TIVEXDREN-122172 format. One line per 3 residues: their letters; for each residue x, y, z of C-alpha. Coordinates in Angstrom, 1 decimal, m for minus. Layout:
REM residues N
A) X,Y,Z  ...
***
This chain:
REM residues 428
XXX) 16.4,0.4,m4.0  13.7,m2.7,m4.3  13.0,m3.4,m8.0
XXX) 9.7,m5.3,m8.1  8.1,m6.8,m11.4  4.4,m6.5,m11.8
XXX) 1.9,m7.9,m14.7  m1.0,m6.1,m16.9  m3.9,m8.1,m17.6
XXX) m6.6,m5.8,m20.2  m5.5,m2.9,m22.2  m8.3,m0.4,m22.5
XXX) m8.1,3.2,m20.9  m7.7,2.6,m17.3  m4.6,0.3,m18.4
XXX) m3.2,3.1,m20.8  m3.7,5.4,m17.9  m1.2,3.1,m15.5
XXX) 1.1,2.8,m18.4  1.0,7.0,m19.0  1.8,7.1,m15.3
XXX) 4.5,4.7,m14.7  6.3,6.2,m17.9  6.2,9.4,m16.4
XXX) 6.5,8.8,m12.8  8.4,6.2,m12.2  11.2,7.8,m10.6
XXX) 8.8,9.6,m8.4  7.8,6.0,m7.0  11.5,5.3,m6.5
XXX) 12.3,8.9,m4.8  9.1,8.3,m2.2  9.2,4.4,m1.7
XXX) 12.5,3.3,m2.5  10.6,1.3,m5.0  11.4,0.6,m8.7
XXX) 7.8,m0.5,m10.2  9.0,m2.7,m13.3  5.8,m3.3,m15.6
XXX) 7.4,m6.3,m17.4  4.5,m8.3,m18.8  0.8,m6.8,m20.7
XXX) m1.6,m9.9,m21.4  m4.6,m8.5,m23.7  m6.7,m9.6,m26.1
XXX) m5.4,m7.7,m28.8  m1.3,m7.5,m28.6  m1.1,m5.8,m31.9
XXX) m3.3,m2.6,m30.4  m1.0,m2.7,m27.6  2.4,m2.3,m29.6
XXX) 0.8,0.9,m31.3  1.2,2.5,m28.0  4.2,3.1,m25.6
XXX) 4.5,0.2,m23.6  8.3,0.4,m22.6  9.6,m2.7,m22.9
XXX) 7.3,m4.9,m21.5  6.3,m8.1,m22.9  3.0,m8.3,m24.9
XXX) 1.1,m11.8,m24.8  m2.6,m12.8,m25.3  m2.3,m15.9,m22.9
XXX) m2.3,m15.6,m19.4  0.3,m18.2,m18.8  2.9,m15.5,m19.8
XXX) 2.1,m13.6,m16.4  1.3,m17.0,m14.2  4.6,m18.8,m15.0
XXX) 6.9,m15.8,m14.8  8.1,m16.4,m10.6  9.3,m12.9,m11.2
XXX) 6.1,m11.0,m11.2  4.4,m11.0,m7.7  2.2,m8.4,m8.6
XXX) m0.9,m8.4,m11.4  m3.1,m5.5,m12.4  m6.0,m6.9,m13.2
XXX) m8.1,m4.8,m15.3  m10.8,m7.1,m17.3  m14.4,m6.2,m17.0
XXX) m17.3,m8.4,m16.3  m17.8,m11.3,m14.3  m17.2,m14.7,m16.1
XXX) m13.9,m14.0,m17.8  m12.7,m11.9,m15.6  m12.9,m14.0,m12.7
XXX) m11.3,m17.0,m14.5  m8.4,m14.4,m15.2  m7.9,m13.2,m11.8
XXX) m8.7,m16.8,m9.9  m5.5,m17.9,m11.7  m3.2,m15.3,m10.5
XXX) m4.2,m16.0,m7.4  m3.9,m19.9,m7.5  m0.2,m18.9,m9.1
XXX) 0.6,m17.3,m5.8  0.2,m13.0,m7.1  m1.4,m10.4,m5.4
XXX) m3.9,m8.9,m7.7  m5.0,m5.0,m8.1  m8.4,m4.6,m9.7
XXX) m10.8,m2.4,m10.6  m14.0,m4.7,m11.5  m16.5,m3.7,m8.8
XXX) m19.1,m6.1,m10.0  m16.7,m9.1,m9.6  m15.8,m7.7,m6.0
XXX) m19.7,m7.3,m5.2  m20.9,m10.6,m6.7  m18.1,m12.7,m5.9
XXX) m15.8,m11.3,m3.8  m16.5,m13.9,m0.9  m15.4,m16.4,m3.3
XXX) m12.4,m14.8,m4.6  m10.7,m13.8,m1.0  m11.3,m17.6,0.4
XXX) m9.1,m18.5,m2.8  m6.8,m15.4,m1.8  m6.4,m16.4,1.5
XXX) m5.8,m20.4,0.7  m2.6,m19.2,m1.1  m1.6,m16.5,1.1
XXX) m2.0,m13.8,m1.4  m4.1,m10.7,m1.5  m6.6,m8.5,m3.3
XXX) m6.4,m4.8,m3.6  m9.5,m3.1,m4.9  m9.3,0.6,m4.3
XXX) m10.0,1.4,m7.7  m13.3,m0.4,m7.8  m14.9,2.6,m6.3
XXX) m15.3,6.2,m6.7  m11.8,6.1,m9.4  m9.3,8.4,m7.9
XXX) m11.2,9.0,m4.4  m9.4,6.9,m1.4  m12.7,5.8,m0.4
XXX) m11.9,2.0,0.2  m8.5,3.1,2.5  m10.5,5.7,4.7
XXX) m13.4,3.1,5.5  m10.6,0.4,6.0  m8.1,2.9,7.7
XXX) m8.6,6.1,8.2  m12.3,5.6,9.9  m11.3,2.1,11.9
XXX) m11.7,3.6,14.9  m15.4,4.6,14.4  m18.9,3.0,13.9
XXX) m20.2,3.8,10.9  m23.9,4.9,11.0  m24.2,5.9,7.5
XXX) m22.9,6.3,3.7  m24.5,8.5,1.5  m22.3,8.8,m1.9
XXX) m22.4,10.0,m5.5  m20.7,7.1,m7.3  m21.4,7.2,m10.8
XXX) m19.8,10.4,m12.9  m22.3,9.0,m16.0  m25.5,9.8,m14.3
XXX) m24.0,12.9,m12.3  m23.2,14.4,m15.6  m26.3,13.6,m17.2
XXX) m28.6,15.0,m14.4  m26.3,18.2,m13.9  m26.8,18.7,m17.9
XXX) m30.6,18.3,m17.3  m30.6,21.4,m14.6  m28.1,23.5,m15.8
XXX) m29.0,23.5,m19.6  m32.9,22.6,m19.2  m32.3,19.3,m21.0
XXX) m34.5,16.8,m21.2  m33.1,13.1,m20.2  m32.1,11.9,m23.6
XXX) m30.4,15.3,m24.9  m28.0,15.0,m21.9  m27.7,11.6,m22.6
XXX) m26.4,12.2,m26.2  m24.1,14.9,m24.5  m22.6,12.3,m22.2
XXX) m21.9,10.1,m24.7  m20.4,12.7,m27.3  m17.7,13.5,m24.5
XXX) m17.3,10.0,m24.0  m18.6,9.9,m20.3  m21.2,7.5,m21.3
XXX) m21.2,4.0,m23.0  m22.6,3.3,m26.5  m24.7,1.7,m24.3
XXX) m25.4,2.8,m21.0  m27.5,1.1,m19.1  m25.4,m0.4,m16.4
XXX) m24.7,3.4,m15.4  m28.0,4.6,m16.1  m30.3,2.0,m14.4
XXX) m28.4,2.2,m10.8  m26.5,m1.2,m11.2  m23.1,0.3,m11.6
XXX) m24.0,2.6,m8.6  m25.6,m0.7,m6.6  m22.2,m2.8,m7.1
XXX) m20.0,0.2,m5.5  m22.6,0.6,m2.6  m22.1,m2.8,m1.6
XXX) m18.5,m2.8,m1.2  m18.3,0.4,0.7  m21.4,m1.3,2.5
XXX) m19.2,m4.5,3.2  m16.6,m2.6,4.4  m18.5,m0.1,6.6
XXX) m21.1,m3.1,8.3  m18.6,m6.0,8.4  m21.3,m8.1,7.1
XXX) m22.5,m9.8,3.8  m24.3,m7.4,1.4  m26.2,m9.6,m1.6
XXX) m26.9,m7.5,m4.4  m30.5,m8.1,m4.2  m30.6,m6.7,m0.8
XXX) m29.7,m2.9,m2.9  m33.2,m1.9,m4.1  m31.9,0.3,m7.5
XXX) m34.1,2.6,m9.4  m32.2,4.4,m12.4  m32.6,7.7,m13.9
XXX) m34.2,6.9,m17.0  m37.5,8.0,m16.1  m36.6,11.4,m15.1
XXX) m37.7,14.6,m16.6  m37.2,18.2,m17.2  m40.1,18.8,m14.9
XXX) m38.4,16.8,m11.9  m35.2,18.5,m12.5  m37.3,21.8,m12.5
XXX) m39.6,21.0,m9.3  m36.4,19.8,m7.2  m35.6,23.6,m7.6
XXX) m38.3,25.0,m6.5  m37.9,23.2,m3.7  m34.4,24.0,m3.0
XXX) m32.8,21.1,m3.9  m31.0,19.4,m6.5  m31.8,15.6,m8.1
XXX) m28.8,13.1,m7.6  m28.5,9.8,m8.0  m27.8,8.9,m4.3
XXX) m26.2,5.3,m2.8  m27.4,5.1,0.8  m26.6,3.1,3.4
XXX) m28.0,3.6,7.0  m27.8,1.4,10.0  m31.6,1.5,11.8
XXX) m32.1,m0.3,15.4  m33.8,m3.0,12.8  m31.5,m3.6,10.0
XXX) m29.4,m1.9,7.4  m31.4,0.3,4.6  m29.5,m0.2,1.0
XXX) m30.7,1.7,m1.9  m29.8,3.3,m4.9  m32.2,6.0,m6.1
XXX) m32.7,9.6,m7.5  m33.2,11.3,m4.4  m33.7,15.2,m3.9
XXX) m30.6,16.6,m1.9  m30.9,20.3,m0.2  m28.4,23.0,m1.9
XXX) m27.4,23.2,1.7  m25.9,19.8,1.8  m22.2,19.5,0.6
XXX) m23.4,16.5,m1.9  m25.6,19.1,m3.8  m22.6,21.2,m5.2
XXX) m20.9,17.7,m7.0  m21.5,18.1,m9.9  m20.8,17.0,m13.8
XXX) m18.9,14.0,m13.4  m17.4,14.0,m10.3  m18.1,11.8,m7.3
XXX) m19.1,12.5,m3.4  m19.1,10.3,m0.8  m20.5,11.6,2.5
XXX) m19.5,9.4,5.6  m21.6,9.9,9.3  m19.4,8.2,11.9
XXX) m19.0,7.7,16.0  m16.2,9.6,16.6  m14.9,11.1,13.5
XXX) m18.1,13.0,12.9  m19.2,14.1,9.1  m16.5,13.5,7.1
XXX) m16.6,14.4,3.2  m14.5,12.6,0.0  m15.0,14.1,m3.5
XXX) m12.9,13.8,m6.6  m13.1,12.5,m10.0  m14.6,9.0,m9.8
XXX) m13.5,8.0,m13.2  m11.6,7.9,m16.1  m7.9,6.5,m17.6
XXX) m6.0,8.7,m14.7  m7.9,8.9,m11.9  m8.6,5.2,m11.7
XXX) m5.2,4.3,m12.4  m3.9,6.8,m9.8  m5.5,4.5,m7.5
XXX) m4.8,1.1,m9.0  m1.1,2.3,m8.5  m1.7,3.1,m5.1
XXX) m2.6,m0.2,m4.0  0.3,m1.8,m6.1  2.7,0.8,m4.2
XXX) 0.4,m0.9,m1.1  1.0,m4.4,m1.9  4.7,m4.6,m2.9
XXX) 5.7,m2.5,0.5  3.8,m5.2,2.4  1.3,m2.4,4.0
XXX) m1.8,m3.8,2.3  m1.4,m7.2,3.7  m0.5,m5.6,7.3
XXX) m3.7,m3.7,7.2  m6.1,m5.1,4.8  m4.9,m8.5,6.3
XXX) m5.8,m8.5,9.8  m9.7,m7.6,8.7  m12.5,m9.6,8.5
XXX) m13.7,m7.7,5.3  m14.2,m10.7,3.2  m12.7,m13.3,5.2
XXX) m16.3,m14.2,7.3  m18.5,m11.1,8.4  m21.8,m11.1,9.9
XXX) m25.2,m11.9,8.9  m26.8,m8.7,8.6  m30.6,m7.7,9.0
XXX) m31.7,m5.7,6.1  m34.9,m3.4,6.0  m37.4,m3.7,3.9
XXX) m38.6,m0.7,1.5  m41.5,0.0,3.0  m40.0,0.2,6.6
XXX) m37.1,2.8,5.2  m38.1,6.2,7.1  m37.1,9.0,5.2
XXX) m38.2,12.4,3.9  m40.1,12.2,0.9  m40.8,14.6,m2.1
XXX) m44.5,14.1,m4.0  m45.3,16.0,m7.3  m49.2,15.7,m7.9
XXX) m50.7,17.1,m11.0  m54.3,17.8,m10.3  m57.4,19.9,m11.7
XXX) m57.6,23.5,m10.2  m60.7,23.5,m8.6  m61.7,23.6,m4.7
XXX) m60.8,21.2,m2.3  m58.5,19.2,m4.2  m55.7,20.9,m2.4
XXX) m57.4,19.6,1.2  m58.3,16.3,m0.6  m54.5,15.6,m0.7
XXX) m53.7,17.1,2.4  m56.3,14.7,4.4  m55.1,11.6,2.8
XXX) m51.3,12.7,3.4  m52.4,13.0,7.4  m54.3,10.2,7.7
XXX) m51.3,8.4,6.8  m48.9,9.9,9.1  m47.2,12.2,6.7
XXX) m46.3,15.2,8.5  m45.5,17.9,5.8  m42.3,20.2,6.1
XXX) m43.1,22.3,3.0  m46.3,22.4,0.3  m46.5,24.6,m3.1
XXX) m49.4,24.9,m5.6  m48.3,25.9,m8.8  m50.6,28.0,m11.1
XXX) m52.7,26.1,m13.4  m51.8,25.8,m16.9  m54.2,26.8,m19.6
XXX) m55.9,23.4,m19.7  m56.9,24.1,m16.1  m54.0,21.4,m14.8
XXX) m52.3,22.3,m11.5  m49.4,20.9,m9.5  m49.2,20.1,m5.6
XXX) m45.4,20.0,m4.5  m45.4,18.2,m1.2  m41.9,17.5,0.8
XXX) m42.8,15.5,4.5  m40.4,15.2,7.3  m39.5,11.8,7.4
XXX) m41.7,8.8,8.0  m42.1,4.8,6.9  m41.8,4.9,3.2
XXX) m44.7,2.5,3.1  m46.7,4.7,4.5  m46.1,7.5,2.0
XXX) m46.7,5.3,m0.8  m50.0,4.3,0.6  m51.1,8.1,0.8
XXX) m49.9,8.3,m2.5  m51.7,5.2,m4.0  m54.9,6.5,m2.0
XXX) m54.5,10.1,m3.8  m54.2,8.5,m7.2  m57.1,6.0,m7.2
XXX) m59.4,8.8,m5.4  m59.6,10.7,m8.9  m57.8,14.0,m7.1
XXX) m54.8,13.5,m9.6  m55.0,13.6,m13.2  m51.7,11.7,m13.8
XXX) m49.6,9.0,m11.8  m48.2,10.9,m9.0  m44.1,11.5,m9.1
XXX) m42.6,10.1,m5.9  m38.9,10.7,m4.8  m36.9,10.3,m1.7
XX) m35.4,13.5,0.3  m32.0,13.5,1.9
***
């Protein structure tokens, strides 16, 4: 039986989950892997808070040197948010010759190149399964399970907060504010939910997945990002009318001209597997050259799902598997300079909702403008007028250049055919 000492930096929701699983299932790890995981040291800003919980026999300190100066600790679990202090702490561990397991997606997305170069310099590794999609083993799937494939596309729901809000808006006929308040009440959304609802969190995760899938550098600026704050109950109802649900979708798709990268509210047809991923769950659909379509779903956040991914990485590292697999690939040790598709050159199906006056000739005018700009209409629906004489025309197109559809919508709005600015969304 191998005893492996590990250290923990950060005592929050996930840190508590790591300690809970170790307390409950330490014997299971020993039985399955012949490895005894011994959490010997916890470093946190508030040691007194940790002492109020069950941390076993672990030493508790607010000084990182309690880990970096301990020769017995070979692996450090890094559960610190942000990209400043978190970066310094992770770098200190690497320089001390410690392998690091982290759940910090922003740190990997923004500073991955620098940190992985530092890890290589000191002959240690950084494992980051928990940084994307919580308990879903998507990093391992792309790195190992699908290594014999070229990845054509990834379409994913990667933020449980947004997915919960959109599910509640649909199921309860709520507006955005009411659904957000419920997510906050249940602990699915932070007091300041900005990084979730504006798409930033999802963009960080997509950048990581795309880096692995397409073996190239992914500057965050290349991930076009739109959040869900402007969505209304009408948007949700309109999607239902068109046989779809709105999801905050992260998409990476390889085109001949380059890589499309975007995070945006997207109509997902009800017969697509991602349409059934509801509440705070995550889902990732992968299109690949040999395995074909692959779908992974599960809990993308929370103490125990994320801690599960953390400890899976710990086992990989202490057993040597991580070094033997990830170390052999170039995910963050170089990679290609990729070409990226501009937003206007995206090729995507679209949905548009035009609010118009209920009078003759309007529908024909909308159809003419769409045809002029090359939009091939898949379906069109005109609702009954309201008491004020306003009607809604809903259009779904076949895939076309996004810039062409934007030009058509702008022309229609400028022409006076519409009463309000048209809603334009992508459709999967």
